N, C-alpha and C positions, 0 to 999 in steps of 0.2 A: 517592432522591436519592444519587451517588456522594459522596464527598470529593473536595477539589481535591488534587492530584498535581501539581506544579512536575515539568516532566522536563528532560533534557536533551537538543540537539539535534544526533545527530551528521550532520556535513556532508560525506558522501560526496566534494563536490566541491571541497572547502577541505585535507584531509587524507590519507592514507592509512590503507588499513585497519587497518593494525596501529596506527597511531598515534590511531585514531579507539575501540580496544578498549582500551587504554590507559585513554583519555578514560574512557571509560563505566564504568568501572569506579574511577577519581576521584572519578564524579559520585555513584559508589553512596557512596562513602567518605565523602563530604562529601553526604549526607543526601537527594541527589536518590530520587525515588521512579517515576520511569519516564525512557523516553528512546523516541527515533522518529529514522530514518535520511530522509536522502531516497533515492531510487530513481532517477540518471538515468546517460542513459548518456554523455553529456556534461557537462564543468562549466561556469560560467556565462560563464565567460573565461578564454581565456586563461592568464592569470595566477591563478586558482585552481591551474589543474594539475592537479587528482584525477578521478577516477570510479571508485569501488571498483564491486564486485557487491554489489548489497547481501541480497540473498537466503541467496547465498555467507555475509555477514559476521553476518548479522540469526540465524543457526543459533551462532557462537562468541561474539555478545554475547550472546547467550540461558543457554551453559550458562555461562561469565564469570561474569555475576552472578545477582543474584535479581532485579532489575528486569524491571518489563515492558513490552515494547517493538512498536511497529507503527512501520508503513510508508505509505507516500502512493504508488499508484502510476497508471496508467493501462492498464488490461485493453484489449484489441478490437485494438489494433497490436501494439505491440513485443512487446505479452507476449499469447496466446491467451489468455482468459478462465478456457479449464480447466486450463489452466500454473498460475494462479496460486489457484484454488481448491485445487489440487492439493500446490503448494507450501505453503498458508496452513495448509492441513488439515493438513499434516505437523509445521507446526513447532508449531503448536495442540496437537496430540495430545503431543510430547514437554514441551512445558510446558504444561500446564495454565494457561488464565486467564492468561496469562502474554503473549499474543499477540492483536495487534488489525491491522485492515489496513484501510485510508484506500484508498478508489478516485476516481480525478478524469477529465475529460476529457481532460487531456496539455498536451503543449506542443509542439511543432514543435522546439523543439532537443532534442528527444529521441525523438521520436517518429518522424521525417523519415527517417529508418535504414533504413526496411524497403523505400521508395521510393514506400509508396503516396501518392496525392494527401491533402495534406490536409484535411481539409472546415472547413466553416464550424460555428458556436458551435451551432447547433442540431443539427445530425445530430454531433457528438460528446458532446451529451448526453442525446441520442436514442441513441447507443448506449450509452453508459454505462449508463442505465437496465437496457437490453438487459442489459449486464455482471452489474451488480447479480444481474437473476434468476437468470443462469447461475451466480453462484457460491453462492447462497441454495440454489439445485435439485440442485446438486452433491454439497451441505455438508450435505443432508437425508439422503442415499441413493441419490438419484435417479436414473434413466437418463437423461439428456438428447441431445435430438435435439432442437437449434434449428435453422432458417433462417427468419436473418430481416438485419441492419447485420452479425454476424456467427454464422458455424455452425460448429457442434457437430455428431458425429457418433457417435452412441452412446456419450457419456462414461460413465462411472462411476465414484467415488472408491472404491477398496476400504478405503484409510486414513482414515481419520478421528475425530476425534476426541471425547470425550464430549457434550464444547458447541462446538459453531462459534465460532468467532473473533468477534468484535464487527465489525462491519462500517461504519465510517462514511467518509459522504463529504466532500470534499474542495470547499471551495464558496471565490471572492472577493467575488463582488455579490450582495445581498440575493435579488433572480432567481433564482440558480442558489442559494443555501442554501433557499430555499424550496421546491425540488424536487427537493429533497437530503433534505431535510422527509421527503419521503414514502415514503422506502424505508431511508433510514440509521440505523443507532443510535446516530447522533452525529454530531457536525459535526465539524471539523478547516477551521480559517481564518487565518490573517495578522493582524497588525495592520496596520495601512493611515492615515498621515498625509497629511494634503492641510496 
């Protein structure tokens, strides 16, 4: 079992990337051991007014601190899983043991921008599981050709970390958490009260 680590959430929807970078530096000085950031194209509301590109920011944040970092994204829609595998492998190679990735089935708010029809939850979950398999195969150094809900043609990562990043699954419901538990190294969720 790992030791409990309390982290800081860097919300790209609420603050400009430059402000978030200052905040994670302060969080480290205050004793936080980890951080994560959201990866949204749009803020939750117009009032929030920000939405920086998480992947560019993660490189800067990892360089500026000694914290571990992760993000939650939804491969298979706005991002192709081979591109996410490459981005995550690059960060994990540069910052060994400090970067983790969580993947989820997505939210129409962010993923609809590609113009694809937004599928139902069962289809999104099946696509997520395919993407997890693709990510892991690429991190193992395999050449991946896959024709399913997601298509990959002859992809191979030439820059890989000594150890792949942890692959977490995002879930809100107990049913989704049970499915994520079949393939993920861990679970990320939110606390909900009724």
